[in-house]
N, C-alpha and C positions, 0 to 999 in steps of 0.2 A: 127468376128472370132478371132481377136487378143485378145479381151476382154475375150472371152470364154477360150482361151488357157491360159491366165494369171490366170483366176479364177480356172482352173483345176489344174495348177501347185501349187497353194497355198495350196491345200488340201492334197498334198502328205505327208504322215507321220503324218497327223493330225487325232485326234480322235473326233468323234461327237457322243453324246448321244441323242437318240430320243425316247421319251415315246409314247405309243400308236402306235407302229410300225407295228402292225399286218395288218392293213387295212387303207383305206382312205387316209387322208392327211399325217398321220404318215408314212405309207408304201411308199407313193410317195416321201416324204422328205428323208427317209432313202435311197431309191433307187437312188435319184438324187445326194446325197452326195457321195454314192458309185461310181457312174459313174464319178464323179469329182476326184476320187482317194483317198477319205478319208477312214479311218478305222471307220466303223460304228457299234455302239452297239445299238441294238433296244430292248426296254423294252415293255412288254405287259403281260396281264394275261394269254394269250394263243396265239399260233401261228398256223394258219391253215395249213401252208406249210413250210417246212424247206427251208432255204436259204443257199447256199454254201459259200457266201461271207460276209453276214451280221451276226454278232454275235447276236443271238437271246437269250434274257434273260427273262425267265418267272418270272414275279414279279407283285404283287399287290402293286402299289406305295402308296396306302393309309395305308399300314402297315409299320409304322415308323421303327420298329426294323428290319424287313426283308430288307427294303431299305438300312439301314445302313450296315448290314452284307454283302449283295450282292455287294453293291457299293465299300465297303472297300476291298472286295476280288478281284474285278475287278481292282482296283487301284494298287494292288500289282503287277500285270503284265502289265496293261495299265496305266502307271503312269500319263498320261496327259488327260485333257478334254479341248479341244479347243473350242467346241461349245455344248450347251445344248438346245434342242428344246422340249418344254413342249407341247405335242399334246394330250396326253391321257385325255379323258373326257367322261362323260355319260350324257344322257338326260332323265330327268324324267318329263313328261308332266302332267299338272293338275293345275286347278285354286287353289288359295291360300287356300280356304276352303276345297278343295278336297285332297290336298297333305298330306300324312302321315308324321309324324316327322321322321320316318325311311327313307323315300324317300328324304326328305330335307337334313338330315344329311349325307346320302350316297353320294348325289350329291356334297356336300362340301368336304367330305372326299377324293373323287377322284379328283374333278376339282380344288380344292384349296390346301388342305393339301397334296395331292399327289405331286403336283409341288413343294410345300414348302419342303417336305422331300427330294426330289432328288436335289433340289437347295442347301440344306444344305451340301450335300456330294460333289457336284461339285465345289461350290464357293471357298472353301479353296485351292483347286488345282489351280484354275484360279488365285486366289490372289497371290499364290506363284510364278506363272509364269508371273504375271503382264500383263496378256492379256486374252482375251476370249470374247465370245458372248453368250448371252442368248436370245432366242426368245420364247415367249409364245403364243399359239394359243387361242385367246379369241373368241369373237363372235360379229357380228354387232348388236346382241340383247342387248348389253350394251349401244348402241347409240340410240336405239329406242325401247320403251316398246313393249313386245309381250304378248298377252293373253295366259294364260296357261303355261307360261314359267318362273314362279316366281323363282323356285329353280335354273334352268339353268342360266337365265340371271343374277341373283344375285351372283351366284358362279363365273360366268365369269367376272363380274365387280370386284369381289374380286381378281381374278387372275390377271386382268389388273393392279390393284393398287399394288398388291404384286410385280409384275414385275417392276413397276415404282419406288417403294421404293428401290428395289434391284439396279436399275439403278443409283439412287442417292448415295447409300452407296458404290457402287463399282466403280464409275467413277474415283476415284483417283488411282485405280489399272489398269486403261485402259480397264476395262471390260464394254462392251456395252450391254444394256438390252432394248429390244424392244418387241412390241406386234403386231400381225397381227389379224385382226378381220374379218373372212370370213362371208359371207352371205350364202345363199342356195348353197350347193355344192354337186356334184354327189358322195355321200358317203352312206354307209349303214345306218348311222344315219338319213340322209335326207330321204332316201327311206322308212324308217320305219314310217314316218309321212304321207305317201301317202296311201289313202284308195283304189284307183283304178288306171287304166291306164291314167286317166286325171290329175294325181297328178302333174306331171312336168309342164304341161300347166297352171294349176291353180296357181301354185307357181309363175310362170313367170308373170301371169296376176294380181296377188295379191288377197287379200280378204278384200274388203272394209268394210264388216260387222264386221271384226275383227280389223279394223284400221291398216291393214297390206298392205303397198304399193307393187306394183309389181317390176319387174326388168327392168329398162330402156334399158339395152343392149339386152334384149330379150332372155337370155340364163342363165343357171346355170354355176357356175364355175366348173372346174375340179380339182381334188386333185393336179394335176401338176401346175395349175395356182397359187395355194396357196404355193406350195413347191418352186416355182421359187422365190417368194418374200422372203420366209424364208431363202433360200440359199443366196440371195443377202444381206439380213440384217446381216448374219453371216460372210460375206466376207469382204475383205479389200476394196472392192468397196464402202462399207458403213462405212468406217473408222471413219467418223465424225458424224454418226447418232446414237443417243441413246435417250431413253425416248420418243419414238414415238409409236403411235398406228395407224397402216395402215389398213384402211378398204378396204376389197376386196369383193365387193358384186354387181358389175355391176350397181351401182348407186341406189340400193334399199333403202338405208337410206337417199337418196337425199342430200348427202354431210354433214350430221349431224355428 
């Protein structure tokens, strides 16, 4: 309880940017920071429901000029960015010979360039304050190859390395940069992969014919499971943690 209280107090008057805040991990992360007292600004292409306390900003983060204009406008009134969480991402399934160049490019535009665009706006503010935290949501698919996930896993690997480079460049300013790599999680993206009501059970058991192991813990993660780790990495409790990639997949990648 004491740790929770301290963690809550540290977010008062702090501003957190969360991309992909409409649903899934992004929504859970935004809500968790809000409950801890932070001023939360959520970005997404659309929002299904209005939120009275989270500032919802409609934005396609792959649009460099739009990101620049909107972020600069926000910074005129919200002058600080204490934490940036890169959650926004898309999944385009298909084997290498089946993917179109448009699908490939769009995946990288959102999953990598989108994060890059927002980081470019947030980093100068953090550098001026000599503090800050960046957490990018990658995937355990970067640790173990997955069939039909060429665009997704390659883009997430690029996001991971982009974040690590940022961590090296920004260490002298006290800015910590880390990655979380979730496995199968109860989100709309995951549900879209299921063909019928046996999808969850099959995911837990694995697909040997696709060289995909199951989940040793016998369950999928919840968005809140991932959000808890994100909040921890952004907090003072992780004050000496940077350049780390934490896999949250119930053991699915067998420690890889």
